[in-house]
GUBADO-494150 format. One record per residue (C-alpha): chain; y negated, z, x negated. Coordinates in nm, 4 decimals, padded with zeros to 6 digits. Layout:
  ch     north        up      east
   A         Y         Z         X
...
//
This chain:
  ch     north        up      east
   A  -05.3409   16.4541  -08.4410
   A  -05.5254   16.2448  -08.7072
   A  -05.7332   16.0206  -08.7381
   A  -05.4896   15.7102  -08.7738
   A  -05.3359   15.8537  -08.4054
   A  -05.7010   15.8332  -08.2508
   A  -05.7396   15.4604  -08.4020
   A  -05.3930   15.3683  -08.2994
   A  -05.4175   15.4785  -07.9672
   A  -05.7354   15.3126  -07.8166
   A  -05.7277   14.9405  -07.7530
   A  -05.9820   14.7669  -07.8852
   A  -06.2678   14.6779  -07.7185
   A  -06.3437   14.2692  -07.5702
   A  -06.6642   14.1348  -07.7533
   A  -06.8760   13.9833  -07.4455
   A  -07.0850   13.7649  -07.6679
   A  -07.0246   13.4087  -07.6899
   A  -06.9737   13.3408  -08.0731
   A  -07.2942   13.2463  -08.2699
   A  -07.2363   12.8075  -08.4143
   A  -07.1650   12.7408  -08.6999
   A  -07.5143   12.5516  -08.7956
   A  -07.7021   12.8896  -08.6761
   A  -07.4636   13.1323  -08.9148
   A  -07.4968   12.9168  -09.1586
   A  -07.8507   12.9002  -09.1609
   A  -07.9993   13.2293  -09.1627
   A  -07.7272   13.3179  -09.4380
   A  -07.8441   13.0194  -09.6658
   A  -08.2240   13.0896  -09.6078
   A  -08.3951   13.2820  -09.9316
   A  -08.5947   13.5497  -09.8952
   A  -08.9705   13.4706  -09.9090
   A  -09.1305   13.4683  -10.2441
   A  -09.4106   13.6334  -10.3873
   A  -09.6755   13.3293  -10.3569
   A  -09.5427   13.2564  -09.9706
   A  -09.6342   13.6168  -09.8512
   A  -09.9674   13.6371  -10.0537
   A  -10.0430   13.3294  -09.8979
   A  -09.9264   13.4322  -09.5295
   A  -10.1418   13.7941  -09.5872
   A  -10.4542   13.6043  -09.7127
   A  -10.4505   13.3065  -09.4658
   A  -10.7989   13.2929  -09.2787
   A  -10.7543   13.4055  -08.9003
   A  -10.9914   13.2717  -08.6374
   A  -11.2251   13.6104  -08.5675
   A  -11.2871   13.5970  -08.2117
   A  -11.6590   13.5854  -08.0675
   A  -11.8453   13.8520  -07.8970
   A  -11.8066   13.7190  -07.5927
   A  -11.4257   13.6531  -07.6043
   A  -11.4302   13.9859  -07.7212
   A  -11.6289   14.0974  -07.3846
   A  -11.4060   13.8599  -07.1719
   A  -11.0747   14.0144  -07.3263
   A  -11.1922   14.3597  -07.2323
   A  -11.3175   14.2835  -06.8562
   A  -10.9600   14.1192  -06.8179
   A  -10.8005   14.4532  -06.9257
   A  -11.0233   14.6460  -06.7315
   A  -10.9684   14.4333  -06.3918
   A  -10.5992   14.4899  -06.4976
   A  -10.4561   14.7599  -06.2677
   A  -10.1708   14.8937  -06.5149
   A  -10.5356   14.9822  -06.6818
   A  -10.6688   15.1678  -06.3738
   A  -10.3365   15.3636  -06.3074
   A  -10.3257   15.4608  -06.6934
   A  -10.6620   15.5962  -06.6645
   A  -10.8071   15.3458  -06.9597
   A  -11.1162   15.2129  -06.9938
   A  -11.1824   14.9281  -07.1929
   A  -11.5594   14.8411  -07.3838
   A  -11.7801   14.7308  -07.6421
   A  -11.9945   14.9688  -07.8935
   A  -12.3500   14.7979  -07.8026
   A  -12.4943   14.9058  -08.1310
   A  -12.1547   14.8608  -08.3950
   A  -11.9480   14.6008  -08.1394
   A  -11.6512   14.7748  -08.1927
   A  -11.3837   14.7827  -07.9466
   A  -11.4249   15.1576  -07.7812
   A  -11.0552   15.2570  -07.5525
   A  -11.1399   15.5803  -07.3533
   A  -10.9120   15.7546  -07.1789
   A  -11.0488   15.9035  -06.8486
   A  -10.9258   16.1388  -06.5705
   A  -10.8662   15.9521  -06.2618
   A  -10.9301   16.2463  -06.0562
   A  -11.2941   16.3600  -06.1827
   A  -11.3851   16.0548  -06.4008
   A  -11.3822   16.2956  -06.7145
   A  -11.3919   16.0908  -07.0374
   A  -11.0466   16.3073  -07.1775
   A  -11.0185   16.0530  -07.4923
   A  -11.1987   15.8222  -07.7142
   A  -11.1182   15.5801  -07.9393
   A  -11.2888   15.5639  -08.2379
   A  -11.4671   15.8769  -08.1023
   A  -11.8399   15.8810  -08.0165
   A  -11.8772   16.0660  -08.3764
   A  -11.6927   15.7579  -08.5820
   A  -11.8962   15.5066  -08.4226
   A  -12.2411   15.7114  -08.5190
   A  -12.1158   15.7101  -08.8589
   A  -12.0481   15.3651  -08.8660
   A  -12.3571   15.3166  -08.7153
   A  -12.5716   15.4879  -09.0064
   A  -12.3836   15.2886  -09.2607
   A  -12.4614   14.9807  -09.1167
   A  -12.8328   15.0378  -09.0781
   A  -12.8639   15.2212  -09.4079
   A  -12.8641   15.1115  -09.7523
   A  -12.9686   15.2833  -10.0282
   A  -12.8368   15.6415  -10.1494
   A  -12.7305   15.9316  -09.9177
   A  -12.6111   15.7075  -09.6647
   A  -12.5649   15.9506  -09.4258
   A  -12.8070   16.2413  -09.4767
   A  -13.1487   16.1607  -09.4133
   A  -13.3357   16.4269  -09.5765
   A  -13.5687   16.4602  -09.8238
   A  -13.5763   16.7072  -10.1017
//
């Protein structure tokens, strides 16, 4: 048996999808790729930054969702750094299995934001 005989013995499968309209097919084919200027503008375009109250409201809504509870996820906002924190918690024991960002990373961020001189992470003097 050769490839030719296999291909000829198998009937072609019917297409279940309706044919695309001519206007949709020609629209996608005629559009040129984005230029470098369009791409740069899209990347640097200003987006609205949510306020702390908006973030806290979103975090409380996430914590109320049944999917987050069933997955053992807790969302919060760190008081010092104002960063969003996600914790994976064992639902049986309440133990924090994983935290993103880690407590150490939050401490480093806090230290970097509070100190402005040389030796940002080291507080000892010689």
